[in-house]
Each structure stands twice: as structure tokens, then as C-alpha cells.
N, C-alpha and C positions, 0 to 999 in steps of 0.2 A: 560579485558573489557567485559561488558555484552551488548548483542544486542538482540532485538526482531525482527523477520522477519514475516510479514504477507504474507504467502507463499501458492502457489499452486504448488504441486509437478509435475503436468503435464505441467507446463509452463517452457520453456527453460530459459527465462530471470530470472525467479525466482530461478531456480536451479543454474544458474551462480552467482547470487547475494549471495546465500547461500554458495557456494563454496568460494567466496571471503571472506566472514565473517569467515569461518572455517580456511582458509589458513592464515588469519590474527591472528588466535588464540583466537578469540572471544568466550565467553561463550554464545551460541546462544539458545534462546528460539524460537522454531518454532511454529507458530500459523497457522494452516491450516484454513484460514479465510472462506473458503466455508463451513467447518464443524462447526467452532466456530467464527462467525463474531464478530468484535469489536462492542461495543455499539455505538450508534449514537454520544454520547458525546465524547467517546474515539476517534472515527474517525475524528470528527470535531477538536479535540485537536491535533491529529497527523498532519492533514493538516495545521492547524495554526502554529504549531511548524516547519513544513517544509517550511512555507512561500508560500503555494500554496492554490488555491481555490478548493472547492469540484469539480468544473468543470474540473480542471487540473488533479484531481484524478479519473475522470470518464473514464471507459473503453469504448471508443466510438465505438469500433468494435462490441459490443454486440447489438443485435436487440432491447433490452430494453432501450438502450441509445437514439435511434432515437426520441422518443417523448419528450426527455429532451433537445432538441436542443436550445430552448430559455428559459429554466427553470432557476430559481435562485438557489443559493447554498443550501438553506434549502430544496427545493423540490428535488434536486439531492441527498442530504443526506437521505431524506425520502425514495427515490427510492432504494438507496443502502441497506437500512435496509430490504426492502422487497425482493430484489434480489442482494445478495452479488457478483454475477458475474459482476455487474457493477463497482466494486471496482478494479481499475487498480493495478497491482502487478508488482513486490514486493514492499511492503512498509516496510522500515527498520528504527528502532529506536535505538539509543544509547544515552549515557549521553551527547554526543556532538551535538545531533540533530536528525532530521528525514529526510530521503530522499526517494523519489520514484525511484526505481532502473531501470529507463529507460533512458539511458542504464545502465546495471548492475554496471559498473565502478563508477557510481555516489555515491554508498555506501561508497567508499573509503574516500569521503569527511568528513565522520563522524566517522572514525576509529581512 
């Protein structure tokens, strides 16, 4: 099985999700999204496939998220393109679907 993880190596939840994928024997493509962010279209497609809104994929703990409190999905996606720190991690994609790994065990649903 192939998997892509949009990963931040400094994040413990992201490291835990990566370990779950590796333990499951997945062929993992690691995308350090802070260095190589997904395009706006790719991010929107990932959220759609996961069945979540851009708001659900927003890292609300970041200072840049505060002005987005009442923003719509398009505005949130635009903000994520300017500041990838606003993208909640880890985001994992396999042929079975996409999950936001919060908690990391949620990635097991698509293995």
C-alpha cells in the first residue's frame, strides 16, 4: 500500500502517524509541507476526500488563525497558501481515503 503524509517532523502527532504507516508496511511518501506545501487545489481536494472543511483542517493554535474565526473555506485555503503553518497536521492520503491524523490512530481507518 502507498501512502502520502503531509508531515512536520517537529510535531509528535505527525511522527506518531508516520510510525503507524511504517509499522503497517506502507510505502510512504513524506511531504514536509512547510518546505513543500500542497497547492491550493490539492489541499482542497484532500479536504474534500477526507470529508472535512478547510476550517476543520485549520491549525487554530496558530496566531494567524485568529483573524480567520469567521472566514469562509476559500479564505481559509487562501490563508493556508500564504502561511502553511495554518495547515493542521498530519494529513495522510492512501487509495482508501484521506484522514487528518488527530489523533494519529485515525490513519488506521485508511490502511
